[in-house]
C-alpha positions as CSV (number, residue, x, y, z in Angstrom):
1,X,20.5,17.5,-20.4
2,X,20.5,14.2,-18.7
3,X,17.1,13.0,-17.3
4,X,16.0,9.9,-15.6
5,X,12.2,10.0,-14.9
6,X,10.7,7.2,-12.8
7,X,7.0,6.4,-12.9
8,X,4.6,3.6,-11.9
9,X,4.8,3.9,-8.1
10,X,1.8,4.0,-5.9
11,X,-0.2,2.3,-3.2
12,X,-0.7,-1.5,-3.4
13,X,-2.0,-4.1,-1.1
14,X,0.3,-6.9,0.2
15,X,0.7,-9.6,-2.4
16,X,0.0,-7.2,-5.2
17,X,2.2,-6.1,-8.2
18,X,3.6,-2.9,-9.6
19,X,5.7,-2.1,-12.6
20,X,8.1,0.8,-12.3
21,X,9.5,2.5,-15.4
22,X,12.5,4.8,-15.8
23,X,12.7,6.8,-19.0
24,X,16.2,8.1,-19.8
25,X,17.4,10.9,-22.0
26,X,20.5,12.9,-22.6
27,X,23.1,10.1,-22.7
28,X,23.8,6.9,-24.6
29,X,21.4,4.6,-22.6
30,X,22.5,1.4,-24.2
31,X,26.1,1.7,-22.9
32,X,25.1,2.2,-19.3
33,X,24.4,-0.3,-16.6
34,X,21.1,0.5,-15.1
35,X,19.9,-0.2,-11.6
36,X,17.1,0.3,-9.1
37,X,17.7,1.4,-5.6
38,X,15.3,2.1,-2.7
39,X,15.3,4.0,0.5
40,X,12.8,3.6,3.3
41,X,12.4,6.3,6.0
42,X,15.3,6.1,8.5
43,X,17.2,3.6,6.3
44,X,20.2,3.8,4.0
45,X,19.6,3.6,0.3
46,X,20.0,0.0,-0.9
47,X,20.5,-1.7,-4.2
48,X,17.5,-3.7,-5.4
49,X,18.5,-4.9,-8.9
50,X,21.0,-4.3,-11.7
51,X,21.0,-4.9,-15.4
52,X,24.3,-4.4,-17.3
53,X,24.6,-3.0,-20.8
54,X,24.9,-6.6,-22.0
55,X,21.7,-7.6,-20.3
56,X,23.0,-9.5,-17.3
57,X,21.0,-9.1,-14.1
58,X,21.5,-9.4,-10.4
59,X,19.2,-8.9,-7.4
60,X,19.3,-8.2,-3.7
61,X,18.5,-11.4,-1.7
62,X,15.4,-9.7,-0.3
63,X,13.7,-9.4,-3.8
64,X,15.0,-12.5,-5.6
65,X,12.2,-14.5,-7.2
66,X,9.8,-11.6,-6.8
67,X,11.2,-8.7,-8.8
68,X,12.5,-8.6,-12.4
69,X,14.6,-5.9,-14.0
70,X,14.6,-5.4,-17.7
71,X,15.5,-2.8,-20.3
72,X,14.4,-1.7,-23.7
73,X,17.3,0.1,-25.4
74,X,15.0,1.1,-28.3
75,X,12.9,3.1,-25.8
76,X,15.7,4.1,-23.5
77,X,13.7,2.7,-20.6
78,X,14.5,0.3,-17.7
79,X,11.7,-1.5,-15.9
80,X,11.2,-3.1,-12.5
81,X,8.4,-5.6,-12.3
82,X,7.5,-6.1,-8.7
83,X,5.3,-9.1,-7.7
84,X,4.3,-10.5,-4.3
85,X,4.9,-7.2,-2.7
86,X,5.4,-7.0,1.1
87,X,5.0,-4.1,3.5
88,X,8.8,-4.1,3.9
89,X,9.1,-3.2,0.2
90,X,7.7,0.3,1.0
91,X,10.2,2.9,0.0
92,X,11.1,5.5,-2.5
93,X,12.5,3.7,-5.5
94,X,15.3,5.4,-7.5
95,X,16.6,4.7,-11.0
96,X,20.4,4.9,-11.5
97,X,22.6,4.9,-14.6
98,X,26.3,4.3,-14.5
99,X,29.3,3.7,-16.8
100,X,33.1,4.1,-16.3
101,X,32.9,7.8,-16.3
102,X,29.5,9.1,-15.3
103,X,26.6,8.3,-13.1
104,X,23.1,9.8,-12.8
105,X,20.1,9.4,-10.4
106,X,16.4,9.9,-11.0
107,X,14.2,11.8,-8.6
108,X,12.5,8.7,-7.2
109,X,9.0,7.3,-7.1
110,X,7.1,6.3,-3.9
111,X,6.0,2.7,-3.5
112,X,3.7,2.0,-0.5
113,X,2.6,-1.6,0.3
114,X,-0.2,-1.5,2.8
115,X,-3.7,-2.9,3.4
């Protein structure tokens, strides 16, 4: 069955870094656009970064220059490198896979930025 399993979340101080991973299985990973989304308490889920099947990337304005999305099709994994973290980056981060016919969500991983 389809699985998206996020890992790498945790507690980090402001200015610190984290690297999130999302391991995919059960579908043809290389043909899907992959993205990271986040949801803070009381807020709507928002798009953070996208990487297409061809490797093109785009980012929310709030994370440009600080976050980097990448993918390794050989490992069926998408990554989110997060640098210069701010308290407002605190949220549950979700991995999302989408193509023309299907879409799948991961279960989320908590990121907390606090001193």
